[in-house]
Structure formats: C-alpha cells, structure tokens
C-alpha positions as CSV (number, residue, x, y, z in Angstrom):
1,X,-106.9,-28.8,76.0
2,X,-108.7,-32.1,76.7
3,X,-109.9,-34.6,74.1
4,X,-113.5,-34.5,73.0
5,X,-115.6,-37.1,74.7
6,X,-119.0,-38.7,74.0
7,X,-121.4,-40.4,76.2
8,X,-122.1,-44.2,75.6
9,X,-124.3,-46.8,77.2
10,X,-122.6,-50.1,77.7
11,X,-123.7,-53.4,79.3
12,X,-121.4,-55.5,81.4
13,X,-121.8,-58.1,84.1
14,X,-122.9,-56.5,87.4
15,X,-119.9,-58.0,89.4
16,X,-117.4,-56.6,87.0
17,X,-119.1,-53.2,87.0
18,X,-119.2,-53.1,90.9
19,X,-115.5,-54.1,91.1
20,X,-114.5,-51.4,88.6
21,X,-116.6,-48.8,90.4
22,X,-114.9,-49.8,93.7
23,X,-111.4,-49.5,92.1
24,X,-112.1,-46.4,90.1
25,X,-111.2,-44.0,92.8
26,X,-111.6,-40.2,92.5
27,X,-111.3,-40.2,88.7
28,X,-114.6,-42.1,88.4
29,X,-115.9,-45.1,86.6
30,X,-115.9,-43.6,83.1
31,X,-112.1,-42.7,83.4
32,X,-111.4,-46.2,84.7
33,X,-113.3,-47.9,81.9
34,X,-111.7,-45.6,79.3
35,X,-108.3,-46.5,80.5
36,X,-109.1,-50.2,80.4
37,X,-110.4,-50.0,76.8
38,X,-107.3,-48.0,75.9
39,X,-105.1,-50.8,77.2
40,X,-107.1,-53.4,75.4
41,X,-106.7,-51.4,72.1
42,X,-102.9,-51.3,72.7
43,X,-102.8,-55.1,73.3
44,X,-104.9,-55.7,70.1
45,X,-102.5,-53.5,68.1
46,X,-99.5,-55.3,69.5
47,X,-101.1,-58.7,68.6
48,X,-101.7,-57.5,65.1
49,X,-98.0,-56.4,64.8
50,X,-96.9,-59.8,66.1
51,X,-99.0,-61.6,63.5
52,X,-97.6,-59.5,60.7
53,X,-94.0,-60.1,62.0
54,X,-94.6,-63.9,62.4
55,X,-96.1,-64.1,58.9
56,X,-93.0,-62.5,57.5
57,X,-90.3,-64.0,59.7
58,X,-91.9,-67.1,61.2
59,X,-93.2,-67.8,64.7
60,X,-91.4,-66.5,67.8
61,X,-89.7,-69.4,69.7
62,X,-90.0,-69.9,73.4
63,X,-86.2,-69.3,73.6
64,X,-86.6,-65.9,72.0
65,X,-89.4,-65.0,74.3
66,X,-87.3,-66.1,77.4
67,X,-84.3,-64.1,76.1
68,X,-86.4,-61.0,75.9
69,X,-87.9,-61.6,79.3
70,X,-84.3,-61.9,80.7
71,X,-83.3,-58.7,79.1
72,X,-86.3,-56.9,80.6
73,X,-85.5,-58.3,84.0
74,X,-81.9,-57.2,83.7
75,X,-82.9,-53.7,82.6
76,X,-85.4,-53.4,85.5
77,X,-82.8,-54.5,88.0
78,X,-80.3,-52.0,86.6
79,X,-82.9,-49.2,86.7
80,X,-83.9,-50.1,90.2
81,X,-80.3,-50.2,91.5
82,X,-79.6,-46.9,89.7
83,X,-82.6,-45.2,91.4
84,X,-81.4,-46.6,94.8
85,X,-77.9,-45.3,94.2
86,X,-79.2,-41.9,93.4
87,X,-81.3,-41.6,96.6
C-alpha cells in the first residue's frame, strides 16, 4: 500500500527546477523533489539531536569528529573488501 499524497504548488528558481527535472529520471520531478525534502527533514532532525546532545554534554570537538570519520572510513574499507572477497 502506498502512502497518501497531496498536490502542492511550490515556487523555486527556474535553474534549480530545470536541473531537478533533468535529473529526475523516470520517477519524475515530484518524486525527486519529495526525496530531496525527505533528506532535508532528516538533516534538520539530526541537527536538532546534535543541539540537544551538545547542550547536555558540551560541544563536539574536532578530534571527536575526526575520530568518527576515521571509524566510518575503516568500516567502509572493511565492507568493501568483504564484498570483493565474496565475489
């Protein structure tokens, strides 16, 4: 079962609309814009969580951010090498 939808009228700069239409592919502009808005909502929600965490525990340091990036890179390399080994 698909989610209920509603039709909206939005205004955006022509160059952005044309670029989005060119990239939207077979799913169409509406699906492309809906996915972009959903990603923005996820980012907004994450920023709110970060603000709450920083208010409670203090700001995140550059060292902590770099440490997390390093962990992500290691995990991606392990995942990629594991997929290559399985093939």
